[in-house]
C-alpha positions in Angstrom: 0.0 0.0 0.0 1.3 3.5 -0.9 1.9 6.1 1.8 -0.3 9.1 1.9 1.6 12.0 0.1 0.4 14.5 2.8 1.9 12.3 5.5 5.2 12.0 3.7 5.2 15.8 3.2 4.5 16.3 6.9 7.3 14.0 8.0 9.7 15.7 5.6 8.6 19.1 7.0 9.1 18.0 10.6 12.6 16.7 9.8 13.4 20.0 8.0 12.2 22.1 11.0 13.9 19.8 13.5 17.3 20.4 11.8 16.7 24.1 11.3 19.0 26.8 12.8 16.1 29.2 13.2 15.8 30.6 16.7 12.7 32.3 17.9 13.1 34.9 20.6 10.1 35.7 22.6 9.1 39.4 22.6 9.5 41.3 25.8 6.4 41.3 28.0 4.5 44.6 27.7 4.6 46.9 30.7 1.1 47.3 32.1 -0.1 50.9 31.9 -1.4 50.6 35.4 -0.1 47.9 37.6 -2.3 48.4 40.6 -5.8 49.3 39.6 -7.0 49.6 43.2 -4.5 52.4 43.8 -4.7 54.0 40.3 -8.5 54.3 40.3 -8.3 56.6 43.3 -5.5 58.8 41.9 -5.9 62.3 40.6 -4.8 61.1 37.1 -7.4 58.3 36.7 -9.5 60.4 34.2 -6.5 61.0 32.0 -5.5 57.3 32.2 -8.9 56.1 31.2 -9.3 58.6 28.4 -5.9 57.7 27.0 -6.8 54.0 27.1 -10.1 54.7 25.3 -8.4 56.9 22.7 -5.9 54.1 22.0 -8.8 51.8 21.0 -10.5 54.2 18.6 -10.2 53.1 15.0 -7.7 55.2 13.0 -5.4 56.0 16.0 -3.0 53.1 15.5 -0.1 55.6 15.3 -0.6 56.4 19.0 -0.1 52.7 20.0 -2.1 50.6 22.4 -1.8 51.2 26.2 -2.6 47.6 27.3 
């Protein structure tokens, strides 16, 4: 009985990847915009913080970057 061509391709691909020198570096973890919500929500800057977060999620504002 003949082997399934897809299975042969999969095994060839797995062997190719296993012998690869490609190294994947994980991206750095994002720094949270507010690390302690219980403290931040009582601060004088909470309105600015929330407005900045909302603005970062408005379509067309990708150049500002996301805050989360």
